[in-house]
VOPAGU-2260 file (C-alpha; in pm, 1 decimal, decimal comma):
REM VOPAGU-2260
SITE   aa  ch    i         X         Y         Z
SITE  MET   A    0   12325,2   14328,3    4270,5
SITE  ASP   A    1   12423,6   14041,2    4042,0
SITE  ILE   A    2   12626,9   14150,0    3741,0
SITE  PRO   A    3   12515,4   13998,0    3408,3
SITE  ALA   A    4   12769,7   13772,4    3242,7
SITE  TYR   A    5   12810,7   13993,8    2936,1
SITE  LEU   A    6   12913,4   14291,7    3151,2
SITE  GLU   A    7   13189,0   14085,3    3312,3
SITE  THR   A    8   13307,2   13976,2    2967,1
SITE  ALA   A    9   13304,9   14336,0    2845,6
SITE  ARG   A   10   13496,5   14448,7    3154,0
SITE  LYS   A   11   13766,5   14192,4    3074,5
SITE  GLY   A   12   13799,4   14330,5    2720,8
SITE  LEU   A   13   13676,2   14008,5    2556,9
SITE  LEU   A   14   13355,2   14128,6    2395,2
SITE  LYS   A   15   13507,4   14256,9    2069,9
SITE  GLY   A   16   13661,5   13916,0    2005,8
SITE  LYS   A   17   13327,7   13749,9    2074,3
SITE  VAL   A   18   13161,1   13970,8    1812,3
SITE  GLU   A   19   13424,5   13879,1    1553,6
SITE  GLU   A   20   13387,2   13507,7    1627,9
SITE  ALA   A   21   13010,0   13531,1    1604,9
SITE  LEU   A   22   13002,2   13714,5    1272,7
SITE  ALA   A   23   13243,7   13461,3    1122,5
SITE  LEU   A   24   12973,1   13197,5    1173,1
SITE  LEU   A   25   12755,1   13368,0     911,2
SITE  GLY   A   26   12967,4   13210,3     637,8
SITE  PRO   A   27   13021,8   13116,4     376,7
SITE  PRO   A   28   12876,1   12873,3     451,1
SITE  CYS   A   29   12673,8   12956,7     761,8
SITE  SER   A   30   12779,2   12740,9    1057,2
SITE  MET   A   31   12568,6   12902,9    1325,6
SITE  CYS   A   32   12353,4   12596,3    1383,2
SITE  PRO   A   33   12398,8   12220,8    1332,2
SITE  ARG   A   34   12249,6   12230,9     982,3
SITE  CYS   A   35   12551,5   12415,5     836,4
SITE  CYS   A   36   12352,0   12481,9     518,8
SITE  PRO   A   37   12603,3   12412,2     238,2
SITE  ASN   A   38   12503,8   12684,0     -10,2
SITE  SER   A   39   12439,4   12959,0     241,5
SITE  ASP   A   40   12632,5   13282,2     279,2
SITE  ARG   A   41   12435,2   13489,4     521,9
SITE  ALA   A   42   12709,8   13750,3     540,6
SITE  ALA   A   43   12617,3   13823,3     178,9
SITE  GLY   A   44   12243,7   13790,6     242,9
SITE  ARG   A   45   12203,5   13435,2     113,2
SITE  PRO   A   46   12013,0   13238,5     382,0
SITE  GLY   A   47   11980,4   12867,4     447,7
SITE  GLN   A   48   11684,3   12677,9     589,0
SITE  CYS   A   49   11614,9   12944,0     852,0
SITE  ARG   A   50   11526,2   13188,9     570,3
SITE  ILE   A   51   11706,6   13474,8     744,5
SITE  GLY   A   52   11997,5   13656,0     579,9
SITE  ARG   A   53   12241,1   13908,9     722,6
SITE  SER   A   54   11991,9   14099,3     939,6
SITE  ALA   A   55   11791,5   13949,3    1222,6
SITE  MET   A   56   11417,7   13993,1    1183,3
SITE  ILE   A   57   11184,2   14063,1    1473,8
SITE  SER   A   58   10822,6   13951,4    1468,0
SITE  SER   A   59   10727,6   14121,2    1795,0
SITE  SER   A   60   10866,4   14233,2    2128,4
SITE  GLY   A   61   10737,1   14339,7    2466,8
SITE  PRO   A   62   10683,2   14238,8    2830,0
SITE  HIS   A   63   10554,0   13880,3    2855,0
SITE  HIS   A   64   10354,7   13774,6    3161,7
SITE  GLY   A   65   10293,1   13417,0    3049,6
SITE  GLU   A   66   10643,0   13277,6    3095,7
SITE  GLU   A   67   10755,9   13076,0    3396,8
SITE  ALA   A   68   10715,6   13260,6    3727,7
SITE  VAL   A   69   11092,8   13267,3    3776,8
SITE  LEU   A   70   11124,1   13464,8    3452,4
SITE  ARG   A   71   10817,2   13687,6    3450,9
SITE  GLY   A   72   10831,8   13796,9    3813,9
SITE  THR   A   73   10599,2   14091,4    3871,7
SITE  LYS   A   74   10704,3   14306,7    3575,6
SITE  GLY   A   75   10727,5   14054,9    3294,8
SITE  SER   A   76   10999,3   13896,5    3086,4
SITE  GLY   A   77   11110,8   14118,3    2799,9
SITE  THR   A   78   11055,9   13890,5    2502,8
SITE  ILE   A   79   11195,3   13941,7    2154,3
SITE  PHE   A   80   11035,6   13699,4    1907,5
SITE  PHE   A   81   11267,3   13641,2    1613,0
SITE  THR   A   82   11134,6   13547,6    1270,6
SITE  GLY   A   83   11260,6   13219,7    1123,9
SITE  CYS   A   84   11383,5   12900,9    1288,6
SITE  ASN   A   85   11647,5   12633,6    1237,3
SITE  LEU   A   86   11401,5   12351,8    1314,9
SITE  ARG   A   87   11110,0   12227,2    1106,8
SITE  CYS   A   88   10862,9   12111,2    1369,9
SITE  GLY   A   89   10558,4   11978,4    1186,6
SITE  PHE   A   90   10337,5   12069,3    1482,4
SITE  CYS   A   91   10468,6   12425,9    1526,0
SITE  GLN   A   92   10202,7   12655,0    1669,3
SITE  ASN   A   93   10395,4   12962,9    1553,2
SITE  SER   A   94   10457,4   12854,9    1195,2
SITE  ASP   A   95   10348,7   13197,2    1068,8
SITE  ILE   A   96   10664,5   13326,7    1238,9
SITE  SER   A   97   10902,8   13030,9    1220,1
SITE  ARG   A   98   10840,9   12938,3     856,5
SITE  SER   A   99   10840,9   13287,6     712,1
SITE  ASP   A  100   11064,9   13584,8     657,7
SITE  ARG   A  101   10795,3   13828,7     765,6
SITE  GLY   A  102   10894,5   14077,9    1029,0
SITE  ASP   A  103   11108,0   14384,6    1077,8
SITE  ALA   A  104   11468,7   14352,9     964,5
SITE  VAL   A  105   11684,8   14518,7    1229,0
SITE  SER   A  106   12041,7   14641,2    1235,6
SITE  ALA   A  107   12265,8   14575,7    1534,9
SITE  SER   A  108   12186,7   14926,1    1660,2
SITE  GLU   A  109   11812,6   14872,7    1624,8
SITE  LEU   A  110   11825,6   14535,8    1802,5
SITE  ALA   A  111   12023,4   14697,5    2084,0
SITE  GLY   A  112   11754,0   14964,3    2101,1
SITE  VAL   A  113   11482,1   14701,2    2149,9
SITE  MET   A  114   11680,6   14540,8    2432,1
SITE  VAL   A  115   11730,5   14872,9    2609,6
SITE  ARG   A  116   11365,1   14969,0    2560,5
SITE  LEU   A  117   11250,6   14647,2    2732,5
SITE  GLN   A  118   11482,7   14724,8    3023,0
SITE  LYS   A  119   11338,2   15075,4    3052,8
SITE  MET   A  120   10988,5   14922,9    3059,3
SITE  GLY   A  121   11090,6   14746,7    3381,2
SITE  CYS   A  122   11126,4   14390,5    3249,0
SITE  HIS   A  123   11329,0   14159,2    3470,8
SITE  ASN   A  124   11528,7   14023,4    3175,8
SITE  VAL   A  125   11551,4   14019,9    2799,1
SITE  ASN   A  126   11417,0   13691,6    2666,3
SITE  LEU   A  127   11548,9   13600,5    2320,7
SITE  VAL   A  128   11290,1   13365,0    2165,6
SITE  SER   A  129   11412,3   13130,3    1887,7
SITE  PRO   A  130   11761,4   13284,5    1876,7
SITE  SER   A  131   11971,2   12994,5    1745,5
SITE  HIS   A  132   11983,5   13118,7    1386,0
SITE  VAL   A  133   12051,1   13482,4    1482,2
SITE  ALA   A  134   12304,3   13434,4    1762,5
SITE  ALA   A  135   12566,8   13632,9    1569,0
SITE  GLN   A  136   12335,6   13930,0    1526,8
SITE  ILE   A  137   12252,1   13920,8    1898,9
SITE  VAL   A  138   12619,4   13919,1    1996,3
SITE  GLU   A  139   12685,0   14202,6    1750,9
SITE  ALA   A  140   12416,9   14413,1    1922,2
SITE  LEU   A  141   12542,9   14360,0    2276,1
SITE  PRO   A  142   12829,5   14614,9    2282,8
SITE  ILE   A  143   12592,8   14883,2    2153,0
SITE  ALA   A  144   12330,4   14792,0    2412,3
SITE  ILE   A  145   12589,8   14802,0    2690,1
SITE  GLU   A  146   12699,3   15150,0    2580,3
SITE  ARG   A  147   12336,3   15257,6    2620,9
SITE  GLY   A  148   12311,8   15120,7    2974,5
SITE  PHE   A  149   12182,7   14768,1    2920,6
SITE  CYS   A  150   12236,6   14569,4    3241,5
SITE  ILE   A  151   11965,9   14304,8    3297,1
SITE  PRO   A  152   11999,5   13926,0    3252,9
SITE  LEU   A  153   11995,3   13777,4    2905,0
SITE  VAL   A  154   11775,4   13470,0    2850,8
SITE  TYR   A  155   11852,6   13238,5    2556,5
SITE  ASN   A  156   11514,3   13075,4    2485,2
SITE  THR   A  157   11601,7   12806,0    2233,2
SITE  GLY   A  158   11454,3   12496,1    2071,7
SITE  GLY   A  159   11763,1   12306,4    2180,9
SITE  TYR   A  160   11906,5   12255,6    1832,2
SITE  ASP   A  161   12227,0   12448,6    1903,1
SITE  SER   A  162   12583,5   12392,5    1788,5
SITE  LEU   A  163   12870,6   12372,4    2033,3
SITE  GLU   A  164   13061,9   12624,0    1822,2
SITE  THR   A  165   12792,8   12887,5    1870,4
SITE  LEU   A  166   12753,0   12802,8    2238,4
SITE  ALA   A  167   13126,9   12857,1    2282,3
SITE  VAL   A  168   13084,5   13211,9    2151,4
SITE  LEU   A  169   12791,4   13266,5    2388,8
SITE  ASP   A  170   12994,2   13150,2    2690,2
SITE  GLY   A  171   13027,0   13453,3    2915,0
SITE  LEU   A  172   12739,3   13637,3    2746,4
SITE  VAL   A  173   12423,2   13445,0    2834,8
SITE  ASP   A  174   12295,3   13443,6    3192,2
SITE  ILE   A  175   12002,6   13203,5    3159,5
SITE  TYR   A  176   11974,1   12924,9    2906,0
SITE  MET   A  177   11619,4   12798,8    2848,7
SITE  PRO   A  178   11640,1   12511,8    2599,1
SITE  ASP   A  179   11360,1   12283,2    2493,3
SITE  PHE   A  180   11431,3   11912,6    2504,9
SITE  LYS   A  181   11159,1   11811,3    2265,9
SITE  ILE   A  182   11215,8   11449,7    2167,2
SITE  TRP   A  183   11450,0   11169,8    2272,9
SITE  ASP   A  184   11392,4   10918,6    1991,6
SITE  GLU   A  185   11587,9   10989,1    1669,8
SITE  ARG   A  186   11322,1   10836,3    1446,3
SITE  LEU   A  187   11050,6   11055,5    1596,5
SITE  ALA   A  188   11277,9   11360,2    1582,6
SITE  GLY   A  189   11327,4   11305,9    1211,9
SITE  ARG   A  190   10953,8   11270,9    1155,5
SITE  TYR   A  191   10831,1   11555,3    1376,3
SITE  LEU   A  192   11121,7   11801,9    1384,7
SITE  GLY   A  193   11289,9   11745,8    1050,0
SITE  ALA   A  194   11614,5   11674,9    1237,6
SITE  PRO   A  195   11699,3   11312,7    1326,1
SITE  ASP   A  196   12015,9   11435,4    1497,7
SITE  TYR   A  197   11810,8   11654,8    1731,7
SITE  PRO   A  198   11832,0   11425,4    2039,7
SITE  SER   A  199   12210,7   11392,8    2033,6
SITE  THR   A  200   12251,7   11762,5    1951,2
SITE  ALA   A  201   12020,4   11869,3    2234,0
SITE  ARG   A  202   12204,4   11646,4    2481,8
SITE  ARG   A  203   12539,8   11800,8    2392,8
SITE  ALA   A  204   12389,6   12149,6    2406,2
SITE  VAL   A  205   12230,2   12105,9    2749,7
SITE  ILE   A  206   12553,1   11962,8    2891,6
SITE  GLU   A  207   12746,3   12263,8    2761,8
SITE  MET   A  208   12487,4   12510,7    2888,4
SITE  LEU   A  209   12501,2   12350,4    3232,2
SITE  ARG   A  210   12880,7   12370,7    3227,4
SITE  GLN   A  211   12865,3   12741,7    3151,1
SITE  VAL   A  212   12600,8   12865,8    3394,4
SITE  GLY   A  213   12509,7   12576,0    3626,8
SITE  VAL   A  214   12166,2   12495,6    3766,4
SITE  LEU   A  215   11912,4   12774,6    3796,1
SITE  GLN   A  216   11982,4   13032,0    4066,3
SITE  VAL   A  217   11690,4   13241,5    4188,5
SITE  GLY   A  218   11715,1   13571,9    4378,2
SITE  GLY   A  219   11530,3   13673,2    4691,1
SITE  ASP   A  220   11255,7   13823,8    4475,1
SITE  GLY   A  221   11186,7   13485,1    4317,4
SITE  VAL   A  222   11330,9   13585,4    3978,8
SITE  ALA   A  223   11602,0   13381,7    3806,5
SITE  ARG   A  224   11950,0   13532,5    3787,6
SITE  ARG   A  225   12160,7   13262,8    3621,5
SITE  GLY   A  226   12148,8   12899,0    3517,4
SITE  VAL   A  227   11960,2   12647,5    3304,1
SITE  LEU   A  228   11584,1   12596,3    3280,7
SITE  VAL   A  229   11474,6   12306,5    3056,9
SITE  ARG   A  230   11133,0   12285,8    2894,2
SITE  HIS   A  231   10970,6   11964,8    2774,3
SITE  LEU   A  232   10646,0   11974,4    2577,7
SITE  VAL   A  233   10449,1   11656,5    2647,2
SITE  MET   A  234   10339,0   11500,3    2317,8
SITE  PRO   A  235   10043,2   11266,7    2252,0
SITE  GLY   A  236   10132,4   10900,2    2293,1
SITE  MET   A  237   10497,5   10969,0    2380,8
SITE  ALA   A  238   10507,7   10886,7    2752,2
SITE  GLU   A  239   10814,3   10663,8    2717,7
SITE  ASP   A  240   10998,8   10937,8    2529,8
SITE  ALA   A  241   10919,5   11190,5    2804,6
SITE  ALA   A  242   11036,3   10949,3    3074,3
SITE  ARG   A  243   11371,6   10903,3    2899,8
SITE  VAL   A  244   11421,0   11280,4    2878,6
SITE  MET   A  245   11345,6   11317,2    3249,0
SITE  GLY   A  246   11576,1   11033,2    3346,1
SITE  TRP   A  247   11860,4   11181,4    3145,8
SITE  LEU   A  248   11813,0   11529,8    3292,8
SITE  ALA   A  249   11811,1   11385,5    3644,2
SITE  GLY   A  250   12137,3   11209,0    3562,2
SITE  LEU   A  251   12295,9   11547,2    3491,7
SITE  SER   A  252   12164,0   11704,6    3811,4
SITE  LYS   A  253   11860,8   11637,6    4024,7
SITE  ASP   A  254   11860,2   12012,4    4092,9
SITE  MET   A  255   11777,7   12083,9    3727,0
SITE  TYR   A  256   11482,1   12322,2    3695,2
SITE  VAL   A  257   11232,5   12166,1    3453,7
SITE  ASN   A  258   10902,4   12281,6    3308,9
SITE  VAL   A  259   10684,7   11986,4    3204,4
SITE  MET   A  260   10450,1   12159,7    2961,0
SITE  GLY   A  261   10099,3   12033,3    2893,4
SITE  GLN   A  262    9972,4   12281,4    2635,3
SITE  TYR   A  263   10032,2   12076,9    2319,3
SITE  ARG   A  264    9761,1   12108,4    2057,3
SITE  PRO   A  265    9768,5   12019,7    1687,9
SITE  GLY   A  266    9917,3   12302,1    1484,4
SITE  GLY   A  267   10133,3   12366,0    1182,6
SITE  GLU   A  268   10107,6   12080,6     933,0
SITE  VAL   A  269    9922,5   11843,5    1167,5
SITE  GLY   A  270    9589,2   11743,8    1019,9
SITE  GLY   A  271    9712,8   11751,4     665,3
SITE  SER   A  272    9995,2   11499,6     688,7
SITE  LYS   A  273    9983,4   11120,0     715,3
SITE  ALA   A  274   10321,9   11122,6     888,8
SITE  LEU   A  275   10182,0   11341,6    1167,6
SITE  GLU   A  276    9848,7   11169,1    1226,6
SITE  ALA   A  277    9966,8   11012,4    1556,0
SITE  ILE   A  278    9990,1   11359,1    1712,1
SITE  ASP   A  279    9668,6   11492,6    1562,1
SITE  ARG   A  280    9498,0   11534,8    1898,2
SITE  ARG   A  281    9540,2   11734,3    2216,1
SITE  VAL   A  282    9757,3   11586,7    2486,9
SITE  GLU   A  283    9559,3   11434,2    2772,6
SITE  VAL   A  284    9586,3   11529,2    3138,7
SITE  ARG   A  285    9691,9   11175,0    3227,1
SITE  GLU   A  286    9984,4   11202,4    2982,9
SITE  VAL   A  287   10105,0   11523,9    3142,6
SITE  ASP   A  288   10067,0   11370,1    3486,5
SITE  ALA   A  289   10267,3   11068,0    3371,4
SITE  ALA   A  290   10551,8   11290,5    3249,1
SITE  ARG   A  291   10557,8   11482,7    3577,6
SITE  GLY   A  292   10549,1   11154,9    3766,4
SITE  ALA   A  293   10844,7   11027,5    3564,5
SITE  ALA   A  294   11036,8   11343,5    3652,0
SITE  LEU   A  295   10965,8   11305,7    4023,3
SITE  ARG   A  296   11056,4   10935,3    4022,3
SITE  ALA   A  297   11384,6   11023,4    3853,3
SITE  GLY   A  298   11461,3   11258,5    4142,3
SITE  LEU   A  299   11387,4   11591,9    3977,6
SITE  TRP   A  300   11223,0   11815,7    4237,0
SITE  ARG   A  301   11238,6   12164,6    4087,2
SITE  LEU   A  302   10938,3   12144,1    3855,3
SITE  ALA   A  303   10771,5   12463,0    3734,1
SITE  ASP   A  304   10411,0   12514,8    3843,7
């Protein structure tokens, strides 16, 4: 049986130090993500753009059977959807979660309890959805979860806007990194994500994630054990952008596991904003096919079904 990374770190006596490092990121000011909101002090309950203070907030949790096959297996991926987000994607289809502070505020003990409950339900892993702004709270919960018997892989399901400082704390704790690589072009990232530095930040983050856990490793049961899985949501009229993402990923490793996602539909602020009118339509099948073709031409062969 593969041993999750966090159990190895705990066995070496390094987990307490990781918790201290993580909590220090809360501020003042908070430095958990690349925004480093200048007037934030989340340790004192004063949030930045993510709208989340000292306690993580959970929107929902439970077995998810709609994730990639290598994550969901036969029993589901144990998702925990966190309220808030450190990005401002104008097209966000979950803006009721990402742009709000609605949800259940949880202590470290309560978050640990959710993780253990998902394990007891038979989930193959615990899948932390939109965790970048609550990484410290997740790390804080881990020792408690371990004491209660937690022992399944930890999936860090992120938008890709992650700081190297936070990733350094997560080194030795996360088994599977699942970052988005949304947009390559800085101008488009500024317009659509509210973060013109997103492309350079995502590139640094993916490189660091790959250094920590390597390419995706899958067990005999077809379920992922360790490694990186990159998602790319194909956007309307952005074929060249998608091709550049695929070429860059192939340059890192042609064994990179990539999900070229074709489910884009207008959401969030699209339809009410002049700046977003270019993406005010569903993505076409030919655009998804073009992105997959670009990935294959670049040499990527491990594409999710």
